[in-house]
C-alpha positions as MATLAB code, in Angstrom:
seq = 'MEERMVKSRAEMRFRHPRHERRGEARLPAVAATLVAIVLYLALPQQLLVAPRFVLPGLELLLLVPLVAINPRRLTRQTRTFRVLSLTLVFVIAASNMTALGILVHELIHAGIKDGPALLTAALQVWLTNIIVFGLAFWELDRGGPVTWTQAPRDELPLADFRFSQDENDDAIQEVADGSSGSSDWVPTLVDYLYISVTNSTAFSPTDTMPLSSRAKLLMSIESIAALMTSLLVIARAVSILH';
ca = [
      -0.113   -0.052    0.056;
       2.882    2.258    0.776;
       4.493    1.503   -2.514;
       1.184    2.552   -4.299;
       0.900    5.869   -2.246;
       4.457    6.728   -3.215;
       4.059    5.860   -6.958;
       0.643    7.717   -6.902;
       2.620   11.076   -5.489;
       5.488   10.552   -8.015;
       3.062   10.426  -10.671;
       1.228   13.539   -9.415;
       4.315   15.415   -9.326;
       4.590   14.875  -13.240;
       1.204   14.954  -14.235;
      -0.677   18.213  -14.802;
      -4.347   17.264  -15.355;
      -6.040   20.534  -14.729;
      -6.640   21.394  -18.247;
      -8.076   17.774  -18.924;
     -10.671   18.027  -16.278;
     -14.174   18.525  -17.234;
     -14.566   21.749  -15.336;
     -15.753   22.751  -11.980;
     -19.090   21.304  -10.947;
     -21.851   23.709  -11.268;
     -24.143   22.458   -8.504;
     -22.151   24.090   -5.679;
     -22.487   27.585   -7.298;
     -26.048   27.222   -7.880;
     -26.859   25.862   -4.331;
     -25.095   29.090   -3.000;
     -26.985   31.540   -5.067;
     -30.370   29.717   -4.164;
     -29.390   29.868   -0.561;
     -28.630   33.927   -0.955;
     -32.192   34.239   -2.694;
     -33.836   32.496    0.200;
     -32.195   34.483    2.815;
     -33.232   37.601    1.065;
     -36.962   36.456    0.590;
     -36.807   35.887    4.414;
     -35.865   39.260    5.580;
     -38.336   41.691    7.345;
     -40.489   43.820    5.059;
     -39.066   46.922    6.322;
     -35.359   46.090    4.939;
     -36.664   45.660    1.422;
     -36.470   48.453   -1.021;
     -38.805   46.623   -3.649;
     -41.521   44.083   -3.607;
     -40.110   41.182   -1.916;
     -40.085   38.859   -5.247;
     -38.693   41.383   -7.601;
     -35.004   41.150   -6.848;
     -35.111   37.288   -6.347;
     -36.898   37.158   -9.553;
     -34.395   38.837  -11.446;
     -31.576   36.826  -10.010;
     -33.437   33.738  -11.009;
     -33.694   35.035  -14.383;
     -29.915   35.913  -14.549;
     -29.193   32.238  -13.124;
     -31.118   30.455  -15.393;
     -29.289   31.128  -18.792;
     -26.010   30.618  -16.955;
     -27.079   27.026  -15.899;
     -28.218   26.531  -19.547;
     -24.796   27.456  -20.931;
     -23.073   25.272  -18.216;
     -25.679   22.837  -16.772;
     -23.258   20.314  -15.207;
     -19.651   21.386  -15.446;
     -18.217   25.132  -16.098;
     -16.601   24.521  -19.401;
     -17.907   27.183  -21.687;
     -16.755   30.532  -21.339;
     -18.622   33.236  -23.331;
     -18.880   37.158  -23.085;
     -22.601   36.849  -22.304;
     -21.818   34.110  -19.785;
     -19.386   36.250  -18.060;
     -21.290   39.438  -18.007;
     -24.695   37.693  -16.729;
     -22.336   35.828  -13.867;
     -21.010   39.057  -12.775;
     -24.076   40.871  -12.951;
     -25.862   38.134  -11.098;
     -23.134   38.615   -8.110;
     -23.462   42.460   -8.280;
     -27.283   42.261   -8.036;
     -27.169   39.920   -4.884;
     -24.508   42.189   -3.451;
     -26.017   45.273   -3.872;
     -29.536   44.144   -2.284;
     -27.688   42.883    0.523;
     -25.646   45.790    1.212;
     -28.954   47.919    1.029;
     -30.523   45.593    3.272;
     -27.556   46.083    5.886;
     -27.766   49.778    5.199;
     -31.438   49.932    6.100;
     -30.795   47.681    9.035;
     -28.123   50.033   10.485;
     -30.604   52.860   10.053;
     -33.391   50.869   11.755;
     -31.306   49.740   14.671;
     -29.931   53.357   15.428;
     -33.056   55.418   14.608;
     -36.172   53.500   14.315;
     -35.702   51.406   17.568;
     -36.617   48.077   16.343;
     -38.236   46.259   19.477;
     -38.536   42.800   18.390;
     -35.334   41.404   19.515;
     -35.573   37.831   17.873;
     -36.387   39.456   14.480;
     -33.575   41.847   14.610;
     -31.118   38.975   15.398;
     -32.480   36.726   12.670;
     -32.226   39.700   10.212;
     -28.738   40.508   11.155;
     -27.803   36.725   10.737;
     -29.454   36.630    7.391;
     -27.577   39.618    6.132;
     -24.266   38.263    7.451;
     -24.745   34.880    5.883;
     -25.752   36.484    2.546;
     -22.494   38.676    2.842;
     -20.504   35.587    3.168;
     -21.990   33.767    0.224;
     -22.047   37.017   -2.159;
     -18.259   37.753   -1.465;
     -17.084   33.977   -1.562;
     -18.917   34.125   -5.314;
     -17.230   37.589   -6.069;
     -13.774   36.086   -4.942;
     -14.626   32.955   -7.112;
     -15.591   34.855  -10.191;
     -12.770   37.281  -10.277;
      -9.791   35.476   -9.102;
      -7.530   34.215  -12.027;
     -10.123   34.990  -14.827;
     -12.728   32.704  -13.085;
     -13.685   29.205  -12.638;
     -13.928   28.312  -16.578;
     -10.443   29.737  -17.283;
      -8.687   27.745  -14.485;
      -9.501   24.389  -16.153;
      -9.487   25.070  -19.863;
      -6.382   27.359  -20.049;
      -2.643   26.574  -19.551;
      -1.201   27.723  -16.427;
       1.166   30.138  -18.142;
      -1.968   31.673  -19.931;
      -3.758   32.430  -16.626;
      -4.302   35.981  -15.914;
      -2.755   37.182  -12.756;
      -3.915   35.688   -9.219;
      -6.093   37.883   -6.772;
      -5.383   35.598   -4.058;
      -2.222   33.603   -2.819;
      -3.340   30.403   -1.432;
      -1.003   28.222    0.901;
      -0.780   25.401   -2.163;
       1.028   27.851   -4.285;
       3.655   28.231   -1.747;
       4.191   24.900   -0.482;
       6.608   23.208   -3.077;
       9.364   23.348   -0.558;
       7.421   21.718    2.217;
       7.736   18.125    3.370;
       6.685   15.763    0.968;
       3.139   14.920    1.686;
       2.420   18.658    1.680;
       4.526   19.394   -1.153;
       2.819   16.925   -3.417;
      -0.245   18.842   -3.205;
       1.000   22.071   -3.889;
       0.217   24.163   -7.143;
       3.622   23.345   -8.779;
       3.289   19.686   -8.245;
      -0.205   18.852   -8.853;
      -1.457   21.667  -10.777;
      -3.944   22.462   -7.927;
      -6.402   25.281   -8.423;
      -8.910   26.577   -5.824;
     -12.533   25.806   -6.072;
     -15.937   27.675   -4.969;
     -15.229   25.995   -1.301;
     -12.141   27.686   -1.156;
     -13.409   30.979   -1.867;
     -16.415   30.741    0.601;
     -13.622   29.598    3.236;
     -12.061   32.925    2.401;
     -15.336   34.796    2.897;
     -16.122   33.021    6.328;
     -12.671   33.860    7.691;
     -12.862   37.356    6.432;
     -16.126   37.874    7.970;
     -15.146   36.429   11.422;
     -11.627   37.613   11.853;
     -12.235   40.680    9.805;
      -8.978   40.242    7.965;
      -7.039   37.595    5.980;
      -5.900   34.396    7.600;
      -4.233   31.801    5.428;
      -5.013   33.343    1.923;
      -3.767   36.513    1.261;
      -5.052   39.173   -1.270;
      -2.592   40.101   -4.218;
      -4.478   42.490   -6.363;
      -6.066   46.149   -5.673;
      -9.649   44.568   -6.442;
      -9.074   41.865   -3.978;
      -8.170   44.011   -1.168;
     -10.909   46.189   -1.842;
     -13.539   43.610   -1.976;
     -12.215   41.912    1.436;
     -12.055   45.479    3.177;
     -15.845   46.213    2.144;
     -16.646   42.659    3.436;
     -15.000   43.241    6.695;
     -16.237   46.689    7.377;
     -19.869   45.146    6.559;
     -19.483   42.184    8.988;
     -17.960   44.284   11.598;
     -20.656   46.957   11.590;
     -23.459   43.992   11.796;
     -21.577   42.588   14.717;
     -20.817   45.618   16.566;
     -24.658   47.039   16.103;
     -26.091   43.870   17.208;
     -24.056   43.518   20.286;
     -24.658   47.188   21.071;
     -28.419   46.827   20.754;
     -28.211   43.708   22.568;
     -26.763   45.604   25.579;
     -29.237   48.285   25.036;
     -26.611   50.929   24.286;
     -28.399   52.412   21.211;
     -31.598   53.029   23.509;
];
């Protein structure tokens, strides 16, 4: 068994299968988007700027052609696909940031008295924040998920994030074998959702560093939004804002 493991690792160091993959699975991104839509639908009416089903309906309209273009695997990249996917992320982000702004106003000026509803709404906004920024990181980094599996590594756009796998080539063997240089590793949506979770809880980068200006800007916006949500809920909980 040890010989097979050593052989497998040796092959991995010389095999670069990334371009031969069928592309990243479509399901995780669809599931994350649908969760964000459901979270928005469940927000209290006073946090909405339009009738409850208008923005979720628009987001579903944008999602349907994206699924039609790449129903199972993300292998086809067209200009239309790129515009639709980035527009979908922007609409979800804009609606959630608007809900956060209204939530802050309600907390400070309107004096919401329903504690459970307040905490639930804040949690919904915070979770949506994690999802939408994870999707944004995923869509923007290195040209997007289609480019990672379809383009040779030396033709990929500059990276927006530096993952630990990108610098593990000189680590101990069992770590180095999974590095970008040895196994041609590339991140997936789960990796970007992890970045979003840690950025929303630590309010700063952890093991994955932003490299580009847009990555730093997006992470700054997410951190500020998460920090604002947390501080206001805590302040409200101890009646500081009364």
